[in-house]
Every structure is written in structure tokens, then in C-alpha cells.
C-alpha positions as CSV (number, residue, x, y, z in Angstrom):
1,M,111.9,69.9,231.1
2,R,111.1,73.9,230.1
3,L,113.8,76.1,228.6
4,T,114.6,78.1,231.6
5,D,114.3,75.4,233.9
6,R,117.7,74.2,232.3
7,P,121.2,74.4,233.8
8,T,122.3,75.2,230.7
9,W,120.0,78.4,231.0
10,K,120.2,79.3,234.7
11,A,124.5,78.8,234.3
12,L,124.2,81.6,231.8
13,L,121.8,84.1,234.0
14,A,124.2,83.8,236.8
15,H,126.9,84.1,233.9
16,C,125.1,87.6,232.6
17,R,124.6,88.9,236.6
18,E,128.8,88.0,237.0
19,M,129.5,90.2,233.6
20,G,127.6,93.2,235.5
21,E,128.6,96.4,233.6
22,T,131.9,95.1,231.7
23,R,132.6,97.0,228.6
24,I,133.6,95.6,225.1
25,L,136.2,97.5,225.3
26,D,137.3,95.8,228.3
27,L,137.1,92.8,226.7
28,F,139.6,93.7,224.1
29,D,141.9,95.3,226.7
30,R,142.1,91.7,228.2
31,D,142.6,89.5,225.2
32,P,145.2,91.5,222.1
33,E,144.0,88.3,219.6
34,R,140.2,88.9,220.2
35,P,139.3,90.0,216.6
36,S,140.5,87.1,215.2
37,G,139.1,84.7,218.1
38,F,136.0,86.1,217.8
39,S,135.1,86.2,214.4
40,L,134.8,83.4,211.7
41,E,135.0,83.0,207.5
42,A,133.4,81.0,205.3
43,C,131.9,80.4,202.3
44,G,133.2,84.1,201.0
45,I,131.9,85.4,204.4
46,L,133.5,87.1,207.4
47,F,131.3,87.5,210.2
48,D,132.7,89.1,212.8
49,Y,131.2,89.1,216.4
50,S,133.9,90.3,218.4
51,K,131.8,93.8,219.0
52,N,129.2,92.2,221.2
53,P,129.3,91.6,225.1
54,V,130.5,88.1,225.0
55,S,133.7,86.7,226.4
56,A,135.0,83.1,226.0
57,E,133.2,82.1,228.6
58,T,130.1,83.8,227.6
59,R,130.4,81.6,224.2
60,R,131.2,78.5,226.3
61,L,127.9,78.5,228.2
62,L,126.3,79.7,224.9
63,L,127.5,76.2,223.3
64,A,126.6,74.3,226.1
65,L,122.8,76.0,225.8
66,A,123.0,74.7,221.9
67,E,124.4,71.5,222.8
68,D,121.5,70.8,225.5
69,A,118.8,71.5,222.6
70,S,120.4,69.0,220.5
71,I,121.1,71.6,218.0
72,P,123.5,69.0,215.9
73,A,120.5,66.4,215.9
74,Q,117.7,68.7,214.7
75,V,120.2,69.9,212.2
76,A,120.1,66.6,211.1
77,A,116.6,66.3,211.2
78,M,115.7,69.1,208.5
79,F,118.7,68.3,206.2
80,E,117.1,64.5,206.3
81,G,113.6,65.5,205.6
82,K,112.2,64.7,209.0
83,R,108.4,66.4,209.6
84,I,110.0,68.7,211.7
85,N,107.1,71.6,211.1
86,V,104.9,69.7,213.8
87,T,101.7,71.7,213.4
88,E,101.5,70.9,209.6
89,K,103.2,67.6,209.9
90,R,105.4,68.7,207.2
91,A,108.8,68.1,206.2
92,V,111.2,71.7,205.8
93,L,113.8,71.0,202.7
94,H,113.7,74.2,201.0
95,T,117.9,73.5,200.8
96,A,116.6,70.7,198.5
97,L,115.9,73.2,196.6
98,R,119.5,74.3,196.1
99,N,121.5,70.8,196.3
100,R,124.1,70.8,194.1
101,S,125.3,67.5,195.1
102,K,124.0,64.0,193.6
103,K,123.0,63.0,197.0
104,P,119.2,62.1,197.7
105,I,117.2,63.9,199.9
106,T,113.8,61.9,200.7
107,V,110.8,62.5,202.7
108,D,108.9,59.5,203.6
109,G,111.4,57.6,202.0
110,Q,111.0,59.0,198.3
111,D,113.4,61.0,196.5
112,V,112.4,64.4,196.2
113,M,115.3,65.6,193.8
114,P,113.9,64.2,190.7
115,G,111.3,66.4,190.9
116,V,113.1,69.3,192.0
117,R,115.7,68.9,188.9
118,A,112.7,68.7,186.4
119,V,111.2,72.0,188.0
120,L,115.1,73.2,187.1
121,G,115.0,72.6,184.2
122,R,111.5,73.9,183.1
123,M,112.8,77.0,184.4
124,R,115.7,77.0,182.4
125,G,113.9,76.2,179.3
126,M,111.4,79.4,180.2
127,A,114.5,81.8,181.2
128,E,116.3,80.7,177.7
129,R,112.9,81.1,175.4
130,V,112.0,84.4,177.2
131,R,115.9,85.9,177.2
132,G,116.1,85.0,173.6
133,G,113.4,85.7,171.9
134,I,111.3,82.9,171.1
135,A,108.8,83.0,173.6
136,K,106.7,86.1,172.4
137,G,104.0,88.7,173.1
138,V,100.9,88.1,170.8
139,T,101.9,90.7,168.5
140,G,104.8,88.8,167.7
141,K,107.3,91.3,170.1
142,A,110.0,90.2,172.1
143,F,109.1,90.5,176.0
144,T,110.7,93.7,177.8
145,D,109.3,93.4,180.7
146,I,108.6,91.2,183.7
147,V,106.1,91.7,186.2
148,N,105.8,89.2,189.0
149,I,102.2,89.6,191.2
150,G,102.4,88.1,194.4
151,I,102.7,88.7,198.0
152,G,105.1,87.7,200.6
153,G,107.8,85.2,200.5
154,S,106.1,85.0,196.7
155,D,107.0,88.5,195.9
156,L,109.7,89.6,198.7
157,G,112.6,87.1,198.1
158,P,112.5,87.6,194.3
159,L,112.1,91.5,194.9
160,M,115.1,91.6,197.2
161,V,117.3,89.4,194.8
162,T,116.8,91.2,191.5
163,T,117.0,94.2,193.0
164,A,120.6,92.9,194.9
165,L,122.1,91.7,192.0
166,R,120.9,94.5,189.3
167,P,124.3,94.7,187.9
168,Y,124.0,91.7,186.7
169,G,120.6,92.2,184.9
170,S,119.6,92.3,181.1
171,P,119.3,96.1,180.1
172,G,116.8,95.1,177.6
173,L,114.4,92.7,180.4
174,R,113.3,94.6,183.0
175,A,111.8,93.3,186.5
176,H,108.5,95.0,188.2
177,F,107.0,93.4,191.2
178,V,103.3,94.1,192.3
179,S,102.5,92.8,195.9
180,N,100.0,95.8,197.7
181,V,96.4,95.3,196.7
182,D,96.6,99.2,196.9
183,G,95.6,99.7,193.8
184,A,98.1,102.4,193.1
185,H,100.6,99.8,192.9
186,L,99.4,98.2,190.1
187,A,98.6,101.2,188.1
188,A,101.9,102.7,188.4
189,T,103.5,99.4,187.2
190,L,101.1,99.4,184.5
191,A,101.4,102.7,183.5
192,V,105.1,102.4,182.7
193,V,104.9,99.1,180.9
194,N,103.9,97.9,177.2
195,P,101.1,95.2,177.2
196,E,102.5,94.4,173.6
197,T,105.9,93.3,175.4
198,T,105.1,92.6,179.1
199,L,104.9,88.6,180.7
200,F,102.9,88.5,183.9
201,I,103.7,85.6,186.5
202,I,101.1,85.0,189.2
203,S,102.8,83.5,192.0
204,S,100.5,81.7,194.4
205,K,101.3,78.2,196.0
206,T,97.0,78.0,196.3
207,F,96.5,80.1,193.8
208,T,93.4,81.6,196.2
209,T,95.0,84.7,197.5
210,L,93.0,87.0,197.9
211,E,95.4,90.1,197.2
212,T,97.6,88.3,194.4
213,L,94.4,87.8,193.0
214,T,92.7,90.8,193.0
215,N,95.6,92.3,191.4
216,A,96.2,89.0,188.6
217,K,92.5,90.2,187.6
218,S,92.8,93.7,186.9
219,A,96.1,93.0,185.1
220,R,94.0,90.4,183.3
221,E,91.7,93.0,182.3
222,W,94.1,95.7,181.6
223,L,96.1,93.2,178.9
224,L,92.7,92.1,177.4
225,T,91.6,95.9,177.3
226,K,94.8,96.9,175.8
227,L,95.0,94.2,172.8
228,A,91.5,93.7,172.5
229,A,92.0,93.7,168.0
230,A,95.2,91.4,168.9
231,G,93.1,88.2,169.2
232,P,90.3,86.2,171.5
233,A,91.0,86.4,175.4
234,E,91.9,83.1,175.9
235,I,95.1,83.8,173.3
236,L,95.8,87.0,175.0
237,V,96.6,85.5,178.2
238,E,98.3,82.2,177.1
239,H,101.0,84.4,175.6
240,H,101.3,86.9,178.2
241,F,100.7,85.3,181.5
242,A,102.3,82.5,183.7
243,A,101.6,81.0,187.1
244,V,103.8,79.7,190.1
245,S,101.2,77.5,191.5
246,T,99.9,74.0,192.7
247,N,96.7,74.5,191.8
248,L,96.4,73.6,188.1
249,E,92.2,73.9,188.2
250,A,92.6,77.3,189.2
251,T,95.0,78.5,186.4
252,A,93.5,76.8,183.9
253,A,90.6,78.7,184.7
254,F,92.2,81.8,184.7
255,G,93.7,81.0,181.3
256,I,96.9,80.3,181.8
257,I,98.6,77.3,180.1
258,P,99.7,73.8,181.8
259,E,103.0,74.8,180.0
260,R,103.6,77.9,181.8
261,V,102.4,77.1,185.2
262,F,105.6,76.0,187.6
263,G,104.9,73.9,190.7
264,F,106.2,73.5,193.9
265,W,105.7,71.7,197.4
266,D,104.2,71.8,200.9
267,W,107.3,71.2,202.1
268,V,109.0,74.8,200.9
269,G,107.5,77.3,202.7
270,G,107.0,80.5,201.7
271,R,109.5,82.9,203.0
272,Y,112.0,79.7,201.8
273,S,110.8,79.9,198.6
274,L,112.7,82.0,196.1
275,W,115.1,78.9,195.6
276,S,112.1,77.4,194.1
277,A,110.0,78.4,190.6
278,I,109.1,81.5,193.0
279,G,112.3,82.3,191.9
280,L,111.5,82.4,188.4
281,P,111.9,86.2,188.2
282,I,115.0,85.9,189.4
283,A,115.9,83.7,186.8
284,L,114.2,85.4,183.7
285,T,115.9,88.4,184.8
286,L,119.3,87.8,185.2
287,G,119.3,84.6,183.4
288,F,119.4,81.1,184.5
289,E,123.0,80.6,184.6
290,R,122.8,83.9,187.5
291,F,120.2,82.0,189.5
292,E,122.7,78.8,189.6
293,E,125.4,80.6,191.2
294,L,122.9,81.9,193.6
295,L,122.3,78.1,194.4
296,A,125.6,77.2,194.4
297,G,126.3,79.7,197.3
298,A,123.4,79.1,199.2
299,F,124.2,75.4,199.3
300,E,127.9,75.8,200.3
301,M,126.6,77.8,203.7
302,D,124.0,74.5,203.4
303,E,126.9,72.5,203.9
304,H,128.5,74.3,206.5
305,F,126.2,75.2,208.9
306,R,125.3,70.4,208.2
307,T,128.7,70.0,208.9
308,T,131.0,72.5,210.8
309,P,131.0,71.9,214.5
310,L,129.2,75.2,216.3
311,E,131.7,77.0,217.9
312,R,133.3,77.3,214.1
313,N,129.3,77.8,212.4
314,L,128.7,81.0,211.0
315,P,124.8,80.8,211.7
316,A,124.9,79.0,214.5
317,M,127.4,81.6,216.2
318,A,125.3,84.3,214.8
319,A,122.0,82.7,216.2
320,L,123.9,82.3,220.1
321,I,124.7,86.0,220.1
322,G,121.4,87.1,219.0
323,L,119.9,85.1,221.7
324,W,122.1,86.2,224.1
325,H,121.0,90.1,223.5
326,I,117.5,89.1,224.1
327,D,117.0,86.9,226.3
328,F,119.9,87.5,228.9
329,L,120.8,91.0,228.2
330,G,117.1,92.3,226.5
331,H,117.6,94.1,223.9
332,R,114.3,93.6,221.5
333,T,115.1,94.4,218.5
334,L,118.3,94.1,215.7
335,A,119.0,96.3,212.8
336,I,119.5,95.1,209.6
337,L,122.5,97.7,208.0
338,P,123.1,97.0,204.5
339,Y,125.8,99.0,203.2
340,A,124.9,98.7,199.8
341,Q,122.0,100.8,198.0
342,D,120.9,97.1,195.7
343,L,120.3,95.3,199.0
344,L,117.7,97.4,199.6
345,Y,115.3,95.3,200.3
346,L,117.0,92.8,202.5
347,P,116.0,94.5,205.8
348,A,112.3,93.8,204.6
349,F,113.2,90.2,203.7
350,L,115.0,89.7,206.9
351,Q,111.9,90.6,208.6
352,Q,109.5,88.5,207.1
353,L,112.1,85.6,207.5
354,D,112.8,85.9,211.1
355,M,109.4,87.7,212.4
356,E,107.3,85.0,210.9
357,S,109.8,82.5,212.0
358,N,110.0,83.1,215.3
359,G,107.3,85.3,215.9
360,K,105.4,82.9,218.2
361,R,104.4,82.7,222.1
362,V,103.7,79.0,222.6
363,D,106.5,76.4,222.3
364,R,106.1,73.1,220.0
365,S,104.0,71.0,222.8
366,G,101.8,74.4,223.0
367,A,102.7,75.8,226.3
368,A,103.6,79.0,226.3
369,A,106.8,80.8,226.3
370,D,108.3,82.3,229.6
371,Y,110.9,84.2,227.8
372,L,111.5,85.9,224.6
373,T,111.7,84.5,221.5
374,G,112.0,86.3,218.0
375,P,113.0,89.5,218.2
376,V,111.5,92.9,216.1
377,I,113.6,93.5,213.1
378,W,114.3,96.6,211.0
379,G,116.5,98.8,209.1
380,A,117.8,100.0,206.0
381,P,120.6,101.2,203.7
382,G,123.6,102.5,206.0
383,T,124.7,105.1,205.0
384,N,120.8,106.6,204.0
385,G,120.5,105.4,208.3
386,Q,123.7,107.8,209.5
387,H,121.2,110.4,208.8
388,A,117.8,109.0,209.8
389,F,118.0,106.6,212.8
390,F,121.3,106.4,213.8
391,Q,120.8,108.9,216.2
392,H,118.8,106.5,218.4
393,L,121.6,103.8,218.1
394,H,124.4,106.1,219.4
395,Q,122.6,108.0,222.2
396,G,119.0,106.7,222.8
397,T,117.8,105.2,225.6
398,Q,117.6,101.7,224.4
399,V,120.7,99.7,223.3
400,T,119.7,97.5,219.6
401,P,122.2,95.4,218.3
402,A,122.9,95.8,214.3
403,D,124.3,93.7,212.0
404,F,126.2,95.6,209.1
405,I,127.0,94.5,205.9
406,V,129.4,95.2,203.2
407,A,131.4,94.1,200.5
408,A,135.1,94.5,200.3
409,N,134.6,94.9,196.3
410,A,132.5,96.7,194.3
411,V,130.7,95.8,191.2
412,D,129.9,98.9,189.8
413,T,133.5,101.0,189.6
414,L,132.6,104.9,190.1
415,P,136.2,106.2,191.3
416,G,136.3,106.5,195.2
417,H,132.5,105.8,196.3
418,N,133.2,102.0,197.5
419,D,136.5,103.6,199.8
420,M,133.2,105.7,201.2
421,L,131.2,103.4,202.1
422,L,133.7,100.8,203.4
423,A,134.6,104.1,205.7
424,N,131.2,104.6,206.5
425,C,130.7,100.9,207.4
426,I,133.9,100.5,209.4
427,A,134.4,104.1,211.4
428,Q,129.9,103.5,212.7
429,T,130.6,100.2,214.2
430,E,133.9,101.8,215.7
431,A,132.0,104.8,217.1
432,L,129.1,102.7,218.7
433,L,131.7,100.4,220.5
434,R,133.9,103.3,221.7
435,G,131.7,106.2,222.0
436,K,133.1,109.6,223.5
437,S,133.3,110.7,227.4
438,A,132.9,114.0,228.5
439,D,136.5,114.0,229.4
440,E,137.2,113.7,225.5
441,V,134.5,116.2,224.4
442,R,135.6,118.7,226.7
443,A,138.6,118.7,225.2
444,E,137.7,118.9,222.2
445,L,135.1,121.9,222.9
446,K,138.1,123.4,225.0
447,A,140.3,123.1,221.6
448,R,137.9,124.9,220.0
449,G,137.9,128.0,222.3
450,M,134.6,127.3,224.4
451,Q,134.8,127.5,228.4
452,G,132.4,128.0,231.5
453,E,129.1,127.5,231.6
454,E,128.7,127.0,227.6
455,L,130.8,124.0,227.4
456,E,129.6,122.5,230.5
457,R,125.8,122.9,229.0
458,L,127.1,121.2,225.8
459,T,129.0,118.8,227.1
460,P,126.5,116.3,228.0
461,H,124.7,116.6,224.7
462,R,127.6,115.6,222.6
463,V,128.5,112.7,224.8
464,F,128.3,109.1,223.3
465,P,127.8,106.3,225.6
466,G,129.5,103.4,223.0
467,N,129.5,99.9,224.4
468,R,126.9,99.8,221.7
469,P,126.9,96.0,219.9
470,S,127.4,95.1,216.3
471,N,128.3,92.2,214.0
472,T,130.1,92.9,211.1
473,L,129.4,90.4,207.6
474,V,131.6,91.3,205.2
475,L,131.5,90.0,201.6
476,Q,133.9,89.8,198.8
477,R,131.6,90.9,196.3
478,L,127.6,91.3,195.9
479,D,127.1,88.5,193.5
480,P,124.7,85.8,192.9
481,R,127.3,83.4,195.0
482,S,127.8,85.6,198.0
483,L,124.0,86.5,197.8
484,G,123.0,83.0,198.0
485,A,125.6,82.3,201.1
486,L,124.4,85.5,203.0
487,I,120.5,84.4,202.6
488,A,121.2,81.1,204.0
489,F,123.3,82.2,206.8
490,Y,120.5,83.9,207.8
491,E,118.1,81.0,207.5
492,H,119.7,78.6,208.8
493,K,120.2,81.5,212.2
494,V,116.7,82.1,212.5
495,F,116.7,77.9,212.6
496,V,119.0,77.8,215.5
497,Q,117.4,80.3,218.0
498,G,114.0,78.7,217.0
499,A,115.2,75.2,217.6
500,I,117.0,76.2,220.9
501,W,113.4,78.0,221.7
502,N,111.4,75.1,221.0
503,I,109.5,77.3,218.7
504,N,107.8,75.8,215.2
505,S,109.9,78.1,213.1
506,F,107.8,77.0,210.1
507,D,104.7,77.8,210.2
508,Q,102.6,81.2,210.5
509,W,99.3,81.1,211.9
510,G,99.7,85.0,213.2
511,V,98.8,86.1,209.2
512,E,95.6,84.1,209.2
513,L,93.0,86.0,211.6
514,G,93.3,88.9,209.8
515,K,92.8,87.4,206.3
516,Q,90.0,85.7,207.5
517,L,88.1,88.9,209.2
518,A,88.8,91.0,206.2
519,G,86.7,89.1,204.1
520,G,83.7,89.9,206.7
521,V,84.4,93.4,206.7
522,L,85.1,93.1,202.4
523,A,81.5,92.0,202.5
524,D,80.5,95.1,204.7
525,L,81.8,97.5,202.4
526,E,80.5,96.3,199.4
527,S,76.5,95.6,200.9
528,G,76.8,99.0,202.5
529,K,76.3,98.3,205.6
530,P,78.2,96.4,208.6
531,A,77.3,93.3,209.8
532,A,76.4,92.2,213.3
533,G,79.4,90.7,215.3
534,H,81.9,93.2,215.4
535,D,83.8,95.6,218.2
536,P,82.4,98.7,218.3
537,S,85.1,100.3,217.4
538,T,85.7,97.7,213.7
539,R,81.9,99.0,213.8
540,R,82.3,102.7,213.8
541,L,85.3,102.7,211.3
542,I,83.0,100.5,208.4
543,E,80.3,103.2,209.3
544,Y,82.4,106.0,208.9
545,V,84.2,105.0,205.7
546,L,80.8,104.3,204.0
547,K,79.8,107.4,205.1
548,S,83.0,109.6,203.6
549,R,82.3,107.4,200.2
550,N,78.7,108.4,200.2
551,D,79.7,112.2,201.1
552,V,82.3,112.0,198.1
553,T,79.4,110.3,195.6
554,T,77.1,112.6,196.4
């Protein structure tokens, strides 16, 4: 039965009509216990979803939809290593990478945990050698800079985590991340590092990703040029390059020795890979102990998600609230608003996690979905956003649900800063909820001495409609364990939504077509002439670029 034909789906549609213009504040008036009844706490995270247009009946119907979609059974299938990635016939086992128990996890009857632990052991050894100054550059100097070259999941995860956990890093070891094939990205990074003390990590599962390999080859050429007098090319690359890849033949051809190549498995998707050897920059920069704390926090959330009934399950309830907004209230976007500067890259990370996972138009059987799937994810650190796009959140014509994320305790202890940060975060959720009526505006303006025509002219501009929904996630502290739990929370939220929508959240065919066509356009640019087969606009763009190049050089 199609999702939209299910009685549980139709019951939610009818309930949505019944809710009508019910305001969220009215729900608080009806239920004095709403703040505690519509919030959950686990793994060091408070998830408050009370500021959403969700009643007890809404929640009951959403839970019925989840049960109808066999969410507990689908969760079990993922953790048991079933091949739930149906288009690629793969298991989905990023949870095995952070499994802190002694329980075996099998794929096709084979326990994957010995291999996981072996890679973790090698990562620990590498981290200890680099951080302890045992592994050195070719001239005998300890490494001061790590440059990770990757793209997508091979970049965003480690970039986000090392930035988020900045206070836990080592002052003598800096991390840099290069992803964009725009030469400006690599050039800017190479301009601030010393070739004698820089270790490059090339992160690409297949070691064929065009952008990554282009940057890697340029970095190698830069190193060989800068250190030409220090030894032959193979020695320079051996000392200054490592790789995270499964393609040993390609990494060897590049010059990277097998001892410096770290693998992972086809059941680890790119956007879920920071827990694998892709997290090597995290272990190097923060120390392997901190990396293990990150894994431990994620494992705690995994266990909560796996064993807790849906009504008390943080990721499951977040998924259901989001689905209510998307499919029944028509809210197609979600703003991610971390009130933590160190979580600068969290919105971009979650953008990939959610939009690459659930940006799908067909269900698992290949039938077109006649309902909305994944939302548009966007956002920025909240305090900065208040002076940029919050105008849209408060008074725009589109309602945008938002996740506010904040830590109760600061890692940095500059006096007064964290209280102001917390005040901003909490007050914004209150302002979005309450709004400000025309009567309230008039009273304020009259108190300032304004009256008559001017008062009436300005009043509409100062009215806030309110009734704008939000979730608030409060961490005890932004540390490795809580960050691990937060990331796993969002991973599992995305999984539940995809499972209800009956889509495959674990492939990403949508990224392939543009990459394939780029090869042809690249050949045209190199040959100086567009080939046949392009549409007129594409052909014109290629011709314009070629002409512009000629104009500059003549």
C-alpha cells in the first residue's frame, strides 16, 4: 500500500484540518505540564519540542504512522547488518564503527568488528607517532600541520568535528581542509604551511574522485618542488603523505606506502564516514582518546535509539515532528541554528547528511513519491543569524521551523559571554513563539509618545505574527562525547524519516550525472572547442569561456 493511502496517513491529514488555526500558545494554555510532557532527555541532550504545533493527539497519530511503517523492525535491520541500501545491495553499518560493546556485528554471517578494531588500532598508532613527534618530515622535523584533501563526507565530517572541538586540540598541530577544486582553496592553504612540517592526508575511498585527485597531485607537485634538495620523490611522498582509501593500487601509484593507507568498507557511506578512518584528521588533531570519546557519545545515542520506545526516543520524535511540518503543514525548509561559534560547519554537515540522504523522488520500489520528502536544510551560527536572516524567520511570509542548539556550560570561560549566548538563544525561541500583536505594538509606541497617524502607519511594520515553530537542543557542554551523541541523533532522525517515506536514504545517484558531464566539458575546455551533443546554452557557455581566455591572452 502506498504511503498516502495508509489509514494512518489519512488520519493525520484529517487531524491537520481539525487543528486548523490552533496556535502553539493555546496548547500551553490547555496543558500546564506541556514543557515537560513535550521534551525528552538522553545522552546528555535535552530535546524540547514543546514549541511546535503538536498536541497529544498529533503525537499519538504520528507514532501510529511510525509503527505502521515498522520503524522498530527497520531500526533492527540496520543494526543487524541487513542490506537495507537496496539500490547498491549494501549493509548500512556506520554504527559498527563506534560500537563500544563486545557484541559481534555481522554482514552475511561475518563479524565486522575485528576489522573495525584493527583500523582503529592503526589510527591510534598513527596519531601517537605524529603527536609524539616520532613520525617526522623528510628533514627530520616534527609535523606542525595536517592538510586533509577530500570532498563531501571525506571533508565535511572531519572539518566540522575538528572545528567544533577546537578547545581540545593541540596548539602545536594545526588542521587544514581542502575540498574545492578551485585552485584558490589549495593555494591559500599551501601559503600558510611549511613543506618540511606538513603531512597531507588524501581521503577518497576509490582514489578516483576528480576534485580530490586534482588537489592531491598539485599538493604533491608543490611539495616536490619545495623540497627538491631533500631527496628523491618517492622518499618525500613516503614521509609527507597518507591516504584513507580502499584502492591500494592507486595509492601505491601515487607514491603512498601501504603502512600509511587506511581503509574502510562499502557499508560505510561517505556522509556517515567520520567515524571510520576518514576521521584520521580528528584523531591526529585532537588525540585518539578524544576520538574515542566522540565514538562513545555516538554509541550511547545508538543504544538509546535502538532500545527506547518511539514515544521516548529522541531521534524518532525529532523525525516525526519534522515529518509533520514537511508533509502536513507544508513547511519545506529547516533552519539549523547552533548557538556556538565552534559549530560553524554543523549546518553544512547536516545539509549533506539530510539532503543527500532524503533528497529522493522515488521510493524503494522505484515508484514516484506523491508526497514531500527531505526538507531544504540551511543555517548558520545563531547569534550572527539574528543580524542577518532572522528577519525572515520572524516576519517573512514563509514559516521556517528551526532547530536551536546550545550548550548550558561553556568550554571557554570569558566572563559574561555564555550567559549572553544562552539568553539570545532562549529569547529567540520565545520571540518566534509569542510574537507581538498590534495592540502590544500600539501600547509600546504610545508609551514612547507616538500617536495619531504616525502610530497607525508604523504599527503593521512592528507586528510579529509569532506561532513560529522551533525545537531546542541543550547540551551540557560541547565536548567530544556530547558532539558524538548530537551527530548520531541527527543521523538517526534522517533514517527514521527516510524509512517512513519508504525511500533509500543511503545511496546518492543524484551527485553522479553532473560529475559525468563535467568530464566532457573538461575535454572541451582542454581541446578549445565544444563537442557535439550539448544543449545550446551549455555550448554557448563553453564558447564564451574559451573566447574570454583568448581575449585575456592576446
